[in-house]
Steps between C-alpha positions, in 0.01 A plus 500: 500500500309260274169593664562869438601428141193282450272771636651785301564331163139448383396846614793654316412305185137614525607863540739483205243327281227743595729798445593381150153399376213625714236424237564124490501478881170689514357271232617188684350595836223740401537698821785682666360396839533133408856558380589685820349224715698239312814710531460523878368156594566252215794630296609170345147415390452849357827482308430155355142595412625803306730271301248223422180703456566623142534137380186382676466274799567147381596213729873575513439867578262406781769272642744792499241720670435234765872468572533878528201509736657229716824698504309807620321298768834354605639849540213592730534171690872541558434839658240346729716208611813711542326737740306246706781444751509870578139496619504455877187282521611247238582151623639259245424131519 
């Protein structure tokens, strides 16, 4: 349940934010393709970048971006490790 909530929450926030103010989202990312890629593959990083970009990227904002990126990578890693036992050729140590 938490994994589903964690996967849906940032995408929902991105959609709501984009729906309410499309101009600022376009200004932050410069390209709809970049925004769509972030929405699909790195939603937490995309969401945090949209929040910190108008203030500039100082050290604290970069720390938040790095944490969001690690959260996104962790989401991808959990999916990999959860499915590894279902692969017939996998042999754990």
